[in-house]
N, C-alpha and C positions, 0 to 999 in steps of 0.2 A: 791478617797483614800483609802488605805486599809492597816489595821495596824494588823501585825499576831502575835499571840500568841504563844510562843515558849516554849521548855520546856521539861525535863525529863517526865517519864510517874508518875501517881501519884502525883504531886504537887498540884493539885486545876486547873488547866488550864482549864477543862469544868463548873469548878464552878463557876471561874473567867469570862466565856463567858457567862453562863448563867447568871448573876447577871448583866452583862452591857448589855445584847440584850435581855434576858427574852425568848430566844429562847430555846428550847428544846435540851436540848445534852446529850447523857449518861453518867453519873455520880456513879462510883464505886470506890472502894479501892484494885484496882488490875493495872499492867501496860496495856497499847497499851488497853483504854477504848476506846477512840479516833481512828480509822482505817483509816475514810473518814474524811478529811476536815469537819469541822462543818462552816458553811459559815452566820453572821447575821449582824443587825443593831446595834450601839450602836452608843451614842449621845456626844459631847463637850459641855459644858455649857458657856453661856457668856449674858452679862445683855441686856438686848433687848431695841433696841432705843424706842419702845413706851413711855417708862417711859420718854424717855426725850424730845419728839413731843406733848406729851402730847394727844395721840390717841390710842385706844384699836386698838391692831393688828389682824390681821386674816392669821394667818400662811398654808402654804400650805406644801411645803417641810418638815417643820420643827414643834415644837410643841413650846409654851409656856406656862411656870407656876410659878405663882407668880413673873412676872416679867422678868424672867430669861428664854432665848431662848434657846433650845436643837435641835443642827444641826446635822446632820446624817453622820455617816464616815461607812464604811465596815470592819468589822471585821470576821476572818480566824483563827479557832483555828485547830492547823492541830497536825496531829499525833505525840506521845510522840517520845522523841529522847533522844538515849541510845550511847555511846562510841563507837567507831570505825562505827559508822550509814556513814562516807562518803566512806567506801567499801561495804556497804548493812546492816549489821549488825540491827537485829529489823526492825524497816520499813524507814530504812535512805532513803530509794532511794527515796521513796514519801514525806517523810518528807522533804528533802534539795529541793523539786522538788516546794512541795506548796510553798516555802516561794521566789519563782521568783515571785507571785502578788504581795510580801509586801512593802509598802514605810518602814515603818518602822516596828520593832520588839521586843514584850514585851517579855523578858524572866522571868516567872515564878518560881521562886526558894521555896523550901519546907525550909525555912526561922527555922522551927524549930528542923531539921534534923532526920527527922523523916520515911525518906525513903533512902534506897540505892540509888548507881547509878543507877541500873535501876531499880528503882520504887519502889520496894519490902516495905513494913512495918518492922523497924527494932525498934521503940520506940523512944520516944523523945531527943534529944541531941545523938545521936549514929551515925550520918554520918556527915561529913562537909560540909555545902552549897559552902564553896569556889569552893571547887573541880567540881560542877555541874557547877558553872558560870562559869569556865575555861572552861571545856571539850567542853560546844556546844559550846560557839565562838571558839577554837580549831578545833570543828567539820566544822562549816560552810567556816573555814578560809582552813581547808584540801582540804575538798569538790570543791573549786572553782580551788584552785592552780591546784587541779587534773584533772579539765576540759582544764583548760590553759596548761598544761603539756602533753597532748596529741597531739603528733605531734608538740612538742613545736620548735625543733630546725630548721626543714624544713620550717616552717610558719616565723620563726623569720629572717631568712637567708633572705628569700623571700621579706619581709617588710622592710629588711636594702637594700637589694641589688635594689629594683625598690626606693628606696626615700620614699615610702606613708608617709602620715602623720601618727605618731605612736598611737595622741590620736585617732584618726579615724580608726585608722585598730585595735584597741585592743577591741574597742567600738565593730566593727563588731564581732570582734571572742565570745565576750560575749552578742552577743545582744539576745539570748534564754533566761539570766539571769535577764532581765529587769534593766538591769545598763549602766550607763555612764560613760567614763574616762574624767576626767579631766587634762590641763597641768601640775597642783598641784599636782595630785599623782604622777607624776614621776620627781620631782624635784630631784635634787642628784643623780639620777638613771644613769647606761652608756647611754650616744645615741644612741647608740647601740643594738638594744633587744637578738643578740646574744652572746652582752657582759653580759649578765645579768648571774648573780650567783642565788642559790637557797633562799640565803639571801637578795638577790635583788626580786626574786620573790615575797616571802614574805610579803616583806615591801609594796611590789605594792598594793598585796591583803590587807591587813591588813589599808592601805588607803579606799582602792576601798570600802570597807563595812563598814568604819568609813564612810565615806560620803554619801553612797548611799542606805545603808542599817543598820543605826544605832540599836543599841543596846539596850534599855533599862531594867534597872533589877528590881522588884518585888518581893519582899518578902512577899511571901501568908503563910498561917497558923500562922501568926503572935499573936493570942490571945493564943497558945499553949506556949508560952516565957513569961519569965518575965523581962528579962532584954532589956534596948533599941538597938539596932542596928544603928551602924552608916553609912552615904552614901549609906544608902538602903531606895529606897521608901516601906513603910512598907503596906501591906494591907490585910482586912477580909473582904475575899470575899463570905464565909458563911453569914458571917452577913449582908451585903450587898443585896443578895437571897433574905434574909427570910427579910428583909425589905421591899424589893419590891413589893415581893409576899404578903406580909401582908397589902401593903398600895392598892396593884390591889385589895385585898379581902376585903376593906373598915375598917379594923379593926386599921390600922393607917392613917394619912397624914405625911409623905415621901417625900423628893424633895431630889433626888439623889446631893448627895456633900453638901448637910448641915450636921451638925455635931449633929443633933436634930430629933427627930420628938415627934408629938404630938397622943398620944391614943384618939381613937374617942369610941371604944365602949367598955370599961373596963370589962361589964357584960359579955360579952359573950367571956373572955377570962379565958381558963382555969390555971391550978396553974402551969403546966410547960410552959404554953405563956406567963403567966405576970412574973415568974422566966426568962425565955429567953429573952423578950426586956430589963428586968430591967438590965442585965446583958450590952448587947448589949448597951444599953445606957450608962453608967457610962464606956465602952471602947471607944464610939466614940466620947464622947463628949470634945469638943475644936479640934479636929482631924480628925472627920468625920471616914468612911470607906478607904479611900483611894483613890475608884476605881475611882472617879469622878477625882479627880485632877491628876490623873496618867494619865488618857487618855486627857485632856488638857494640860498635860504638852508636850506629846507627839505631840500632832496636835499644838498648837500655840509656842512652848519652841522648840521644836528641828527639824518639820518638817515646821519652820516660815510661819504657816498660818495664815491667816485675815479673818473676815468675812464682808461683803459686802452686799447690800440689793439692789438689783437693782429696778426703781419704774418706772410707766410710767407717772407718774401726780407728779410732783416736790413738786407743795401746796398743795396736799391732800393725796400724800406719797401712792399713791394706784397704782393698776394695772389698766388694762382696765374695770376689772369686779368691780373696786370700793372693793379691799382688801388690807386693810392697812398693807404694807411690808409683801407681803405675801411669797419672798423667800430669805433664807438667803443663800449666795453660801457662803463656801467655797475657797478660793484663795491665789494664793502664794504672800506673802509680798511684795513687790517691783511692784506688777501689775500696771500697765497702764488703762488709761481709754480705751482704742482701743482694748487694749488686754480683757478686761472686756467686750466687745462688744462683740469681738469673741466667747469667752468662752457661751453666750448667745445664739446665734446663728453666724452659718459662713458667711449667708447674712447680719446681722446687723451688722457682723465687718466690710466686704467689704463696705459697704453703708455708715460707722462712718463719721460722719459729726462733731459731735462736743457732750459733755456730761454738764450737769448741777447737782453741786453740791447739792443737796434739802436739807442742813441744811442751806447753806449759800446764794444759789439762784443765785451763781458765774457761769459762763460759764467757764467748762476749755476744755482744747485743750487733742489731743488724745495721750501725751506723760505723761499728769499730773497723777504722782506715788498716788496711792490712800491708803488710811488709815485703820484703820481697825476701824469697825461700820459705813463706809461709806454708807450713801443714795444717791443712783445714779441712775439720767436720760440716759439714752440715746437717741440722736436723730441721726438718720439716714436713707440713702435712702430708704433702705429696707421697 
C-alpha cells in the first residue's frame, strides 16, 4: 500500500513527510524543494491484541508502544504541482507520473493562505486556499482526460464495433495509471463509447478518480490561523516533527497520535525549547497534531483496510520461533481466510485446508470473512 503526499510547492509537504517517516527530506521556504519523489515508511496505529490475550508481543514487521501497534505503510512525497501541470508546466509531468503508484492521495493545503498559486510566500491570509484545493483536483482530472483523449475516436469505434466489454477495454487503456474501471463508473453513460460527449468523459474520469485515487484534504500550517476551519482535517506538521525529534533525543516521551507528551529532562532544555514545548502542548491538548489521525483515516476509513495477525500456534499466539503476535498484516476489509493464506505465501494458499480463529479456537473455512484484529492460524499442505 502506498499513500501519496501531493500539493502545490511550499505548503509543508516535505515537513509532513519528514514528520510521518522521520526520513531526511529537503525542507526550505521556496517552490520545488522536492524534485524527485521522497519514499519512506509511515505507520498507522491500532490497539495491539497482546493487551487482550495477556501476553507480551514480539513485533517483527511493526512495532508496539504502550499497547499500541504501529503498522507500516509506504509514503510517497512527490514534486509540487502548479496550474497547467497537465501541460507540463513546472514539474507537472513528473508529478502526475509519480501519482500512478499511490492508492490514495493526501492533498496538503496551506490553510493559512500564506503562499500563492505557485508556492511563493505572500503573507498570511493573502491567498484563498480554496483555489488550491480545486486546481489540484482539476489538474489530475485533466491529465487523465488528456491520456484518454489521445486517439479516442478511433479506439472508441473499434471497441464498439468489436463488441468488447467496455470496463475491460477502458481498464486496458489506462492500465499504466494503476487504475481499474468498474461497471458503476459507467452508470447513466451512453452504451457506445463513440457516443460519449466531453461531459460524459469528464463524469467518467471523476468517478474513476473518486473510486481509485481518493483525495483527502489536510490543512497544514494551522498554527498560523486563529479561526477554526470546517470540513477540513487540520494538521500541525512542524509540531509533529519537533515532538518526534525531541522524543528520539530522549528529551520527552511522545507516542504519535497522543494529545500530550511528558518532559523527561527539563533541566537540559534551554528557554527557547521550553517555550516551544509549552506552545505545542497547549495547541495539541485534546486533539493531537492531526498527523496520526489523518493516516489512520486514510488507511482504515477511506481504503477500508483492517489488521490481521497470522500465527502458527493458536494456543500460544506465536510463530515457529516462539514470537508472540510477530506480524501485523494490513488487508482489505472483507478478506477471507483462504485469501489471507495467499497473502502469506502462494504455496500456503494453494495448499489451504482450513484455518483456526486463535481467540475462539474455532475452525473456520476458506470463505470465512475475517474481522479487524483477528488472530489466525492457517493450516495448509504447503
